[in-house]
N, C-alpha and C positions, 0 to 999 in steps of 0.2 A: 504493499500500500504505500510505503514511503517513497517508492521509486516511480509510482504512477504520475505524480505531478511533473517529475523530470522528463518523463517520456512524452507527456502531453505538451509541455512547452517546446521540446525539440521538434515535435510534429507541427506545432503552431508556427514556429519561426519559418519552417519550410513552406507551409501553406501560405503564409503571408509574404513570402519572398524576402525575408530578413536575413542578412548575412552578419553574423556576430563575430567580431574580431576582439580577442582577449589580449590584454597587454599586462605584464607583471604576473604576480602569483599570489593567491590567497594565503594568508598567514597560516602556518602550521599550528601555532599555539591556540589553546583553548583555556578559558572561555573567550569567544570571539564576537564582537559586535562590529558589523560593517555599517559605516555611515556614508550615504550616497546623496548626490543631487537627484532631482526627480523632474522628468521631462514629459512623460506620457504614461498612460495605462500600459503602453507597450513594454515599459521598463520591467514590469513583473514577469512578463513572458520572456524577455531577453535574459534577464538575470536567472530566472528559473530554468532556462535552458543550459546554463553554464555548469551548475552544480546543485546538489540538494541543499536547500536553504529555506528559511522561513522569514516572513516579513512582520514588522510592527506597523500595522496599517490602521487607517481610520475606520471606523465601524461600518460605514456605508459600503466599503469594498465587499463585505460579506454578502450583500444583496445584489452585486453585479451578476448578470447572466454568464454562465460558464466559468468566467474568470474567478467569480466569488466562490464557486464550488471548489476549484482547485486551490484557492487561497486557504480555504478550510482544510482541504486535504494536506496542505503543506503545514498545517498546524500554526497558521499565522495568529499572532497576538492582536486582537482588534481593540482599539482604544476609542472610547466615547469621550472626546475632549471636553465636551460641554458638562460632563458629569464628574466633577472633581472628587466626589465621594468615592468613586471607584478607582481612584489613582493608586491607592495602596494595593488593591487586589491585582491590578495590572502590573505593578512593580514586582509583586510576588511571582506572577506568571512568568515575567521576563527572567527573574532570578532563577526560577526552577529550570527554565529552558537552557540558560546559560550553564548552570551546573551540570546539566545532562550532556553538555557538549555540542548542542545545536548552534549553528551559524545563524544569527539574527541579523536582518537588514533593516536599518532605520533611515528613512528619508529626511535628512536633517533640515530641509527647508519647510517641511510641514505642509507643502502643497507643491503642484507642478508649476513649471515655468515655461517661457516660450522657447526655451532651448538656446537662446542667444546668450543669455546671462544666467549666472548662478545667483539665486537669491540668498540673502543672509540666513545663516542657519539659526534655528530657534533654540536658544539655550535651554529653554524650559523643556523641550523634547529630550535633549541630551541630559537634562537634570533628572527627568523621570527615569531614564536608563541608568543614571548614576545612582539613584536610590536603590535600584535593583542590584547594581554592581556592589554597593556597600554591604548588601545582605549576603552576596556570594562570598565575600572575604577574599583577601589577597589582591592580585592584580588581574585585570581583564584587559585584553588586547582590543584596541579600537583601530579599525583599518579604514581609511578613507578610500572611496571608490567613485570614479567618475563615469557617467554615461553621456555619450555624445553621438548624435546621429549625423553622419558626415557626408554620405553620398546618396543620391537618388538616381537610379538607372545608370550608375557608374560615373556620374557627374557630381562635383562638389556641391553640397547644399549651402547656398549663400544665405544672407540675412533675409531675404524675401521669402525663401521656401522653408526656413527653419520653423517658423510658427505654424506652417501647414502640417509638418510632421509631428510637432508637439501637440499635446492635448492639455489644455489649460483653461482657466477661467470658466465661462459658462457654456463651453462647447459640449454638444451632445455626443455621447459615446457612439450611438448607432451610426450617425453620419460620419464621424471620424473613422470608425472601423470600415465603413464602405469606401471611404477615400483611400485608406491603406490597401484594401483589397483590390481597388481599381488601378492604383498606381504602383504599388509594390516596389520590389528590387531596392530596398533600403539597406545601406550599410551602417552599422553602429559599432562604435568602439566602446569596450568595457575595460577600464584601466584601474588596476589595484595600485594603491599608493603604499608608502612605507608605514608599517604598523606603529601605533602609538601605545605606550604603556599607560593604563589608567588604574592607578591603585587607590586604595582607601585614602580619603582625605584630599584627593586630587582636585585641582581647580576645575570645575565643570565648564566655566566660560572659557578658560584657556584651552581646554581639550576641544571644545566646540570650534573655537577660532582656528586652532591648528588644523582641524579636520576640514574646515571650510577653505582655508588657504591652500591645502593640498588639492582638494577637489578643483578649485578654480584653476590652479596651475595645470592639472592634468587635462582639464577641458580645453584650456588654451593650446596645449601641446597637441591634443587630438585634432583641434581645428586647423592648426598649422602643419599637420601631418608629421609631427616629430616623434611620434611614439613608435616603439619597436614591439612587434608582436611576439607573443610567447612562443617558443618552439614546441613542437609536438612532444607530448610526454612531460610537460613541465608541471605536472600536478593536476588537481581536480579542475583548475581553471585553464582550459585549453582553447585555442582558436576553434571557432565553429562557424561553419558556413550553412546557409540554408540548403544547399545542394549536397550536403555531406552529413550523413548520420552515422554515429558510432554504435556499436553494440552496447547496450546499457547493462 
C-alpha cells in the first residue's frame, strides 16, 4: 500500500507529459523534514514520483478529486490552519511520523506562487514543525528543496508562460488540469539543497530564513540552467523522465 502512491505519481507524470529532472540527493539522515517552495498542484505528483514521502498539507487537499485520495494513501498530515486548537495534535502527528523515519515535505510559503518568484517562507509553519521536532528530541535534518518548471515543448518557459504552468490564486483546478493535458511536455527541475541541522532550542526564524535563501538560490540556478543532474544510481532521488519508468 505504501508503494501505491509512488506508482500512481510515476504513471501520472507520464500521462501528463512531465519530465522530472532531479539535482542533488536527498539526505540520508533521519528524522528528515524537507522544506520546499510551492508552484502548483503538480508539485505533489512531481515530488511523489521521485521517492516515497508524505506531505504536510492544508486540509482542503484531502477533498481534491483523485489527488486527495493519494495524499491520504501517502499518509499526509492535514492541517486546519484556522483551528489553532488542533495545533498540538498536528504537531504530535508530525513528531510521530518523524520518529518513524518518514520523510515529510512542508511547503514553506504556505501557498502556491506564480513560479517566477519564491514567496517569503512563513516562520509560523516552520514553528509548528519545530514544536514537533522538540518532542522528537535530539537533532532533525531540515533539507531545502526547489521546484522549478523550466521548459514547455523543449523551449525555455519565460516570464509570460510561467504563470500559465503555475497554479495559484483563485485558479480553478479543473481548467488548469485541462490546460496541462492539452499542452503537456513540461520539464521540471527538482533540486535538493544542503541539509541543515535543526536541534532542540534552534532559532526557528533563522532556520526558515536559511531554507528560504537556499531555495531561492536553487530556483535561480535552475532558471539559469546551472544545475547538474544527478547520475543514475545516486540514491532514491534519481533523474526521472516521463518516457522512462523504473521497476518499483
